[in-house]
C-alpha positions in Angstrom: -9.9 -10.6 -7.6 -12.7 -9.2 -9.7 -12.9 -5.9 -11.4 -12.2 -2.5 -9.8 -14.6 0.3 -9.3 -13.8 4.0 -8.7 -15.6 5.7 -5.9 -15.6 9.3 -4.9 -16.4 9.6 -1.2 -17.0 12.7 0.9 -17.5 12.4 4.7 -18.8 15.6 6.3 -19.2 15.9 10.0 -22.0 18.4 10.9 -21.7 20.9 13.8 -18.0 20.9 14.2 -17.1 24.3 12.8 -15.5 25.3 9.5 -12.3 23.2 9.6 -12.7 19.5 8.7 -9.1 18.6 8.1 -8.7 16.5 11.3 -11.7 14.4 10.3 -10.4 14.0 6.7 -7.0 13.1 8.0 -8.5 10.4 10.3 -10.5 8.9 7.4 -7.5 8.9 5.1 -5.3 7.3 7.8 -7.6 4.4 7.7 -7.0 4.1 3.9 -3.3 4.2 4.3 -3.4 0.9 6.2 -5.6 -1.0 3.7 -4.2 -3.4 1.1 -5.8 -3.9 -2.3 -7.1 -0.4 -2.8 -5.6 2.8 -4.2 -6.7 6.2 -3.2 -6.2 9.9 -3.9 -7.2 12.7 -1.6 -8.7 15.7 -3.5 -9.8 19.1 -2.3 -13.5 17.9 -2.3 -13.3 14.3 -1.3 -11.3 11.1 -1.6 -11.2 8.8 -4.7 -10.8 5.1 -3.9 -10.2 2.3 -6.4 -10.7 -1.3 -5.5 -13.3 -4.1 -5.6 -16.8 -2.9 -4.9 -17.2 -5.0 -1.8 -14.0 -3.7 -0.3 -14.7 0.0 -1.2 -18.2 -0.1 0.2 -16.9 -1.6 3.4 -14.3 1.1 3.6 -16.9 3.8 3.0 -18.9 2.4 6.0 -15.8 2.5 8.2 -14.9 6.0 7.1 -18.5 7.2 7.7 -18.1 5.9 11.3 -14.8 7.7 12.1 -16.3 11.1 12.9 -18.8 9.4 15.3 -15.8 7.9 17.1 -14.4 11.4 17.4 -17.5 12.6 19.2 -19.5 14.0 16.3 -23.3 13.5 16.5 -24.2 13.9 12.8 -22.3 12.9 9.6 -23.4 13.2 6.0 -21.5 10.9 3.6 -21.8 11.2 -0.2 -20.7 8.3 -2.4 -20.4 8.3 -6.2 -19.6 5.0 -7.9 -18.0 4.6 -11.4 -18.4 0.9 -12.3 -16.9 0.4 -15.7 -16.9 -3.3 -16.8 -15.5 -3.1 -20.4 -12.0 -2.3 -19.3 -9.9 -1.7 -16.2 -9.7 1.9 -15.1 -7.1 3.5 -12.8 -6.8 7.0 -11.3 -4.1 7.9 -13.7 -5.9 6.5 -16.8 -9.0 8.6 -16.3 -7.0 11.8 -16.0 -4.6 10.9 -18.8 -7.6 10.3 -21.2 -8.8 13.9 -20.6 -5.4 15.4 -20.9 -4.8 13.8 -24.3 -8.1 15.2 -25.6 -7.2 18.7 -24.3 -3.9 18.6 -26.0 -5.5 17.8 -29.4 -7.4 21.1 -29.4 
């Protein structure tokens, strides 16, 4: 299957007002139907873990969703964490920080 990457993705439709939750929900609905990736919605974006090819394909599809909802402009930001010395999960990254905070 190859190694997994962790991607933070934010899709922002422009010109739709201050509430974006309907667009966020539509993008996350796409993720709920995909096998082979895990994801977590956060207040500022969505974290997706999976093979790079799969995640980039999902990012493209998520970017297109607001256009399909009638939006004329979309700004998508993608941050990729590609660590190849060991497998990383959503939980392991948070757990690593929490352990260090407890040591203080």
